[in-house]
C-alpha positions in Angstrom: -9.1 6.1 -7.3 -10.0 5.9 -10.9 -7.3 7.2 -13.3 -9.8 9.0 -15.5 -11.4 11.1 -12.8 -11.0 14.8 -13.6 -9.8 15.6 -10.1 -6.9 13.1 -10.5 -5.5 15.0 -13.5 -2.3 16.8 -12.7 -2.3 15.9 -9.0 0.8 14.5 -7.4 0.8 10.7 -7.1 1.3 10.7 -3.2 -1.8 12.9 -2.8 -4.0 10.5 -4.8 -2.6 7.5 -3.0 -3.3 9.2 0.3 -7.0 9.4 -0.5 -7.1 5.6 -1.1 -5.2 4.9 2.1 -7.6 7.1 4.0 -10.4 5.0 2.5 -8.6 1.8 3.5 -8.5 3.0 7.2 -12.2 3.8 7.1 -13.0 0.1 7.0 -13.9 -1.6 10.3 -11.7 -4.7 10.1 -8.5 -6.1 8.6 -8.5 -5.1 4.9 -6.3 -4.4 2.0 -6.1 -2.4 -1.2 -4.2 -3.2 -4.5 -3.1 -0.7 -7.1 -1.9 -1.7 -10.6 0.0 0.3 -13.1 -1.9 1.1 -16.3 0.2 0.7 -19.4 -2.2 -0.4 -22.1 -0.8 -3.9 -22.0 -3.0 -6.3 -19.9 -0.1 -8.7 -19.3 2.2 -5.9 -18.1 -0.5 -4.5 -15.8 -1.0 -7.8 -14.1 2.8 -7.9 -13.4 2.8 -4.4 -11.8 0.8 -4.5 -8.6 1.2 -2.9 -5.2 -0.8 -3.9 -2.1 -1.2 -2.2 1.3 -2.6 -4.4 4.1 -4.1 -2.8 7.1 -4.8 -4.8 10.2 -4.9 -5.1 14.0 -3.9 -7.6 16.6 -6.8 -6.4 18.7 -4.9 -3.6 20.4 -2.5 -2.0 17.9 -2.8 -1.3 14.2 -0.3 -1.8 11.4 0.3 -1.5 7.7 2.2 -3.9 5.5 3.4 -3.1 1.9 3.5 -6.0 -0.6 4.6 -5.4 -4.1 5.9 -7.1 -7.3 9.5 -6.9 -8.1 11.5 -7.4 -11.3 12.8 -10.9 -12.3 16.4 -9.9 -11.4 15.7 -8.3 -8.1 16.8 -9.9 -4.8 16.7 -8.8 -1.2 19.7 -6.5 -1.6 18.0 -4.8 -4.6 14.8 -4.3 -2.6 16.8 -2.9 0.4 18.5 -0.5 -2.0 15.2 1.2 -3.0 13.6 1.2 0.5 14.0 4.0 3.0 16.9 3.0 5.3 14.7 2.5 8.4 12.5 -0.1 6.6 13.7 -3.7 6.6 12.5 -6.3 4.1 10.0 -8.6 5.9 9.6 -11.3 3.2 10.7 -11.8 -0.3 10.4 -14.2 -3.2 13.2 -13.3 -5.5 12.0 -11.9 -8.8 8.3 -12.1 -7.8 7.3 -10.1 -4.7 8.6 -8.4 -1.5 6.9 -7.3 1.7 7.7 -4.6 4.3 5.9 -4.3 7.7 5.6 -0.8 8.8 5.1 -1.8 12.4 2.2 -1.6 14.8 1.1 1.5 16.6 -1.9 3.2 18.1 -4.9 4.2 15.9 -3.8 7.8 15.9 -0.3 6.7 15.0 -1.6 4.7 12.1 -3.8 7.5 10.7 -1.0 10.1 11.3 1.5 8.0 9.3 -0.6 7.9 6.1 1.0 10.9 4.4 4.5 9.3 4.9 3.2 5.9 3.8 1.7 7.5 0.6 5.0 9.1 -0.2 6.8 5.8 0.4 4.4 3.9 -1.9 4.8 6.5 -4.6 8.6 6.4 -4.3 8.6 2.6 -4.6 6.2 2.6 -7.5 8.5 5.0 -9.4 11.5 2.9 -8.5 9.9 -0.4 -9.5 7.7 0.7 -12.4 9.6 3.7 -13.9 8.1 7.1 -14.1 4.6 6.8 -12.7 2.0 9.5 -12.3 -1.5 9.4 -10.8 -2.9 8.8 -14.3 -0.9 5.5 -14.5 -2.2 4.0 -11.3 -5.6 2.3 -10.8 -7.1 1.2 -7.5 -8.0 -2.3 -8.5 -9.1 -3.8 -5.2 -10.3 -2.7 -1.8 -11.5 -5.7 0.3 -11.5 -7.4 3.7 -8.6 -9.8 4.4 -9.5 -13.4 4.9 -8.4 -13.2 8.6 -10.7 -10.8 10.4 -11.1 -10.0 14.0 -14.3 -10.9 15.8 -14.5 -7.3 17.1 -14.7 -4.5 14.6 -12.0 -1.8 15.0 -14.7 0.7 16.0 -15.4 -1.3 19.1 -11.8 -1.7 20.2 -10.5 0.2 23.2 -7.6 1.8 21.2 -9.8 3.0 18.3 -10.6 6.7 18.0 -12.6 7.3 14.8 
């Protein structure tokens, strides 16, 4: 997603994030994407990042959210902004936090994307303040360092 694309203008943030998440799931191995908040201040932008990792253990597929948090935020603060059913998986106080969304079938992973996009948008707004599609830039879409020997498309549970 590029913030200056005409089709982004006026569209809800979850809808734009959903497009990027669908692109993430089109890759054939463990991968991730990172969004940053555009503010006009390069230092502030580097401090406002949000990553979604997509991977598989060879049978099931899962998503993990990793995001920057304010200096003052601890685990209780992160739990306060998360949907109640999502536990904090890892945290470094005042730096970053992570939430595993669980492992599921291929269809379960693809079917969960609209909800994941809404959750990401909600968290961005909680962490970054009022955020629209024009304030968010897809910075990175890459393979993770740890990849499976077998591409997703060749796994028994994959249905492309």
